C-alpha atoms as an extended CHARMM CRD file, in Angstrom:
* protein
*
        93  EXT
         1         1  MET       CA            -37.0070000000      211.8230000000       43.6840000000  PROA      1               0.0000000000
         2         2  SER       CA            -37.7660000000      215.4940000000       42.8820000000  PROA      2               0.0000000000
         3         3  ARG       CA            -39.0240000000      218.2390000000       45.3410000000  PROA      3               0.0000000000
         4         4  CYS       CA            -41.2810000000      221.2300000000       44.8220000000  PROA      4               0.0000000000
         5         5  THR       CA            -39.1070000000      224.2770000000       44.6370000000  PROA      5               0.0000000000
         6         6  ARG       CA            -41.8580000000      226.2340000000       46.6120000000  PROA      6               0.0000000000
         7         7  CYS       CA            -42.9120000000      223.8580000000       49.5030000000  PROA      7               0.0000000000
         8         8  ASP       CA            -40.3790000000      221.0970000000       49.1070000000  PROA      8               0.0000000000
         9         9  SER       CA            -43.1450000000      218.3180000000       48.7470000000  PROA      9               0.0000000000
        10        10  GLU       CA            -42.1020000000      215.2540000000       46.7040000000  PROA      10              0.0000000000
        11        11  ILE       CA            -43.3770000000      215.5870000000       43.0390000000  PROA      11              0.0000000000
        12        12  THR       CA            -43.3130000000      213.7160000000       39.9130000000  PROA      12              0.0000000000
        13        13  SER       CA            -39.9800000000      213.7800000000       38.1080000000  PROA      13              0.0000000000
        14        14  GLY       CA            -39.6850000000      216.5140000000       35.6170000000  PROA      14              0.0000000000
        15        15  TYR       CA            -41.9800000000      219.0620000000       37.2940000000  PROA      15              0.0000000000
        16        16  VAL       CA            -40.8020000000      222.0950000000       39.2160000000  PROA      16              0.0000000000
        17        17  LEU       CA            -43.8380000000      222.6020000000       41.3040000000  PROA      17              0.0000000000
        18        18  CYS       CA            -46.1280000000      219.9880000000       43.2440000000  PROA      18              0.0000000000
        19        19  SER       CA            -49.8060000000      220.0040000000       41.9980000000  PROA      19              0.0000000000
        20        20  ARG       CA            -50.9060000000      221.9970000000       45.0500000000  PROA      20              0.0000000000
        21        21  CYS       CA            -48.4580000000      224.9450000000       44.2790000000  PROA      21              0.0000000000
        22        22  TYR       CA            -49.1690000000      224.6660000000       40.5770000000  PROA      22              0.0000000000
        23        23  GLU       CA            -53.0190000000      225.0220000000       41.3850000000  PROA      23              0.0000000000
        24        24  ARG       CA            -52.2980000000      228.3130000000       43.2030000000  PROA      24              0.0000000000
        25        25  ILE       CA            -50.4980000000      229.6860000000       40.0370000000  PROA      25              0.0000000000
        26        26  ASN       CA            -53.6210000000      228.6890000000       38.0320000000  PROA      26              0.0000000000
        27        27  ALA       CA            -55.7400000000      230.8320000000       40.5360000000  PROA      27              0.0000000000
        28        28  LEU       CA            -53.6500000000      233.7660000000       39.7170000000  PROA      28              0.0000000000
        29        29  ARG       CA            -53.9560000000      233.2110000000       35.9040000000  PROA      29              0.0000000000
        30        30  GLU       CA            -57.5390000000      232.5240000000       36.1770000000  PROA      30              0.0000000000
        31        31  ALA       CA            -57.8720000000      235.9700000000       38.2790000000  PROA      31              0.0000000000
        32        32  ALA       CA            -56.1040000000      237.7260000000       35.3610000000  PROA      32              0.0000000000
        33        33  VAL       CA            -58.6070000000      236.3830000000       32.8910000000  PROA      33              0.0000000000
        34        34  MET       CA            -61.5270000000      237.2640000000       35.1290000000  PROA      34              0.0000000000
        35        35  GLN       CA            -60.2980000000      240.8130000000       35.3530000000  PROA      35              0.0000000000
        36        36  GLU       CA            -59.8530000000      241.0470000000       31.5600000000  PROA      36              0.0000000000
        37        37  GLU       CA            -63.4310000000      239.7450000000       31.0510000000  PROA      37              0.0000000000
        38        38  TYR       CA            -64.7500000000      242.2690000000       33.8160000000  PROA      38              0.0000000000
        39        39  GLN       CA            -62.9160000000      245.0930000000       31.8710000000  PROA      39              0.0000000000
        40        40  ARG       CA            -64.4910000000      244.0870000000       28.6290000000  PROA      40              0.0000000000
        41        41  LEU       CA            -68.0570000000      243.9750000000       30.0780000000  PROA      41              0.0000000000
        42        42  THR       CA            -67.4250000000      247.3860000000       31.5410000000  PROA      42              0.0000000000
        43        43  ALA       CA            -66.0430000000      248.8590000000       28.5200000000  PROA      43              0.0000000000
        44        44  GLU       CA            -69.0550000000      247.3430000000       26.5320000000  PROA      44              0.0000000000
        45        45  LYS       CA            -71.4910000000      248.6510000000       29.0290000000  PROA      45              0.0000000000
        46        46  LYS       CA            -72.8680000000      245.1610000000       29.4600000000  PROA      46              0.0000000000
        47        47  LEU       CA            -72.0370000000      245.0020000000       33.0640000000  PROA      47              0.0000000000
        48        48  SER       CA            -75.3320000000      243.6530000000       34.9070000000  PROA      48              0.0000000000
        49        49  LYS       CA            -75.6970000000      241.7750000000       38.1930000000  PROA      49              0.0000000000
        50        50  LYS       CA            -76.3010000000      238.6590000000       36.1380000000  PROA      50              0.0000000000
        51        51  ALA       CA            -73.1090000000      239.1880000000       34.1290000000  PROA      51              0.0000000000
        52        52  ILE       CA            -71.0850000000      239.6590000000       37.3550000000  PROA      52              0.0000000000
        53        53  CYS       CA            -72.6320000000      236.4480000000       38.9450000000  PROA      53              0.0000000000
        54        54  ALA       CA            -71.9980000000      234.6590000000       35.7180000000  PROA      54              0.0000000000
        55        55  LEU       CA            -68.2320000000      235.7520000000       35.7330000000  PROA      55              0.0000000000
        56        56  CYS       CA            -67.5740000000      235.6430000000       39.3900000000  PROA      56              0.0000000000
        57        57  VAL       CA            -69.4210000000      232.8870000000       41.1900000000  PROA      57              0.0000000000
        58        58  PRO       CA            -67.5100000000      229.8620000000       39.5370000000  PROA      58              0.0000000000
        59        59  PHE       CA            -64.1180000000      231.6130000000       40.4950000000  PROA      59              0.0000000000
        60        60  ARG       CA            -65.5250000000      232.3130000000       43.9590000000  PROA      60              0.0000000000
        61        61  ASP       CA            -66.6840000000      228.7770000000       44.7780000000  PROA      61              0.0000000000
        62        62  LYS       CA            -63.7450000000      227.2710000000       43.0090000000  PROA      62              0.0000000000
        63        63  TYR       CA            -61.1310000000      228.9500000000       45.4360000000  PROA      63              0.0000000000
        64        64  GLY       CA            -63.4550000000      229.2840000000       48.6300000000  PROA      64              0.0000000000
        65        65  LEU       CA            -63.3980000000      233.0340000000       48.5280000000  PROA      65              0.0000000000
        66        66  THR       CA            -66.0980000000      235.5730000000       49.7120000000  PROA      66              0.0000000000
        67        67  ASP       CA            -68.0960000000      237.7250000000       47.5070000000  PROA      67              0.0000000000
        68        68  LEU       CA            -66.1220000000      240.8470000000       48.4340000000  PROA      68              0.0000000000
        69        69  GLN       CA            -62.7890000000      239.1370000000       47.7840000000  PROA      69              0.0000000000
        70        70  THR       CA            -63.8620000000      237.9530000000       44.3060000000  PROA      70              0.0000000000
        71        71  LEU       CA            -65.1950000000      241.3810000000       43.2890000000  PROA      71              0.0000000000
        72        72  ARG       CA            -62.1410000000      243.1330000000       44.5900000000  PROA      72              0.0000000000
        73        73  ILE       CA            -60.0210000000      240.9530000000       42.3990000000  PROA      73              0.0000000000
        74        74  ALA       CA            -62.3190000000      241.2910000000       39.4520000000  PROA      74              0.0000000000
        75        75  ARG       CA            -62.3460000000      245.2280000000       39.8280000000  PROA      75              0.0000000000
        76        76  GLU       CA            -58.5500000000      245.1420000000       40.0900000000  PROA      76              0.0000000000
        77        77  GLU       CA            -58.9040000000      246.6110000000       43.6590000000  PROA      77              0.0000000000
        78        78  MET       CA            -56.7910000000      244.0030000000       45.2990000000  PROA      78              0.0000000000
        79        79  SER       CA            -52.9710000000      244.3510000000       45.1800000000  PROA      79              0.0000000000
        80        80  LEU       CA            -50.8640000000      241.5450000000       43.8830000000  PROA      80              0.0000000000
        81        81  MET       CA            -49.4230000000      241.1700000000       47.3190000000  PROA      81              0.0000000000
        82        82  GLU       CA            -52.9390000000      240.6330000000       48.7240000000  PROA      82              0.0000000000
        83        83  MET       CA            -53.7420000000      238.0880000000       46.0440000000  PROA      83              0.0000000000
        84        84  LEU       CA            -50.5840000000      236.1390000000       46.9250000000  PROA      84              0.0000000000
        85        85  GLN       CA            -51.3710000000      236.0990000000       50.5790000000  PROA      85              0.0000000000
        86        86  LEU       CA            -54.9930000000      235.1590000000       49.7140000000  PROA      86              0.0000000000
        87        87  PHE       CA            -53.6780000000      232.0880000000       47.7310000000  PROA      87              0.0000000000
        88        88  HSD       CA            -51.0160000000      231.3280000000       50.1630000000  PROA      88              0.0000000000
        89        89  PHE       CA            -48.0660000000      232.0990000000       48.0900000000  PROA      89              0.0000000000
        90        90  VAL       CA            -46.4340000000      234.3220000000       50.7880000000  PROA      90              0.0000000000
        91        91  LYS       CA            -47.0170000000      234.5340000000       54.4180000000  PROA      91              0.0000000000
        92        92  GLU       CA            -48.9650000000      237.4460000000       55.8010000000  PROA      92              0.0000000000
        93        93  ARG       CA            -46.6870000000      240.1760000000       57.5450000000  PROA      93              0.0000000000
């Protein structure tokens, strides 16, 4: 029987993280992709309300965030520590 290295939940043999902790890592990966796409839209001067909604709303809905939290992530206005706390990687101080 294997245990998650992060939360000590029982996991399938061969994995290091349980599916819940792995999903949190995916959230950070998807946040990075969203930030890159936001920067691309800004650089190409194609940033419109419709483009922002198309980019941010699926991420917001998937992770249960507020509009402000999602925009702060997309605009790179949220620190890595804040994101880690938001996705419950670390406890708030």
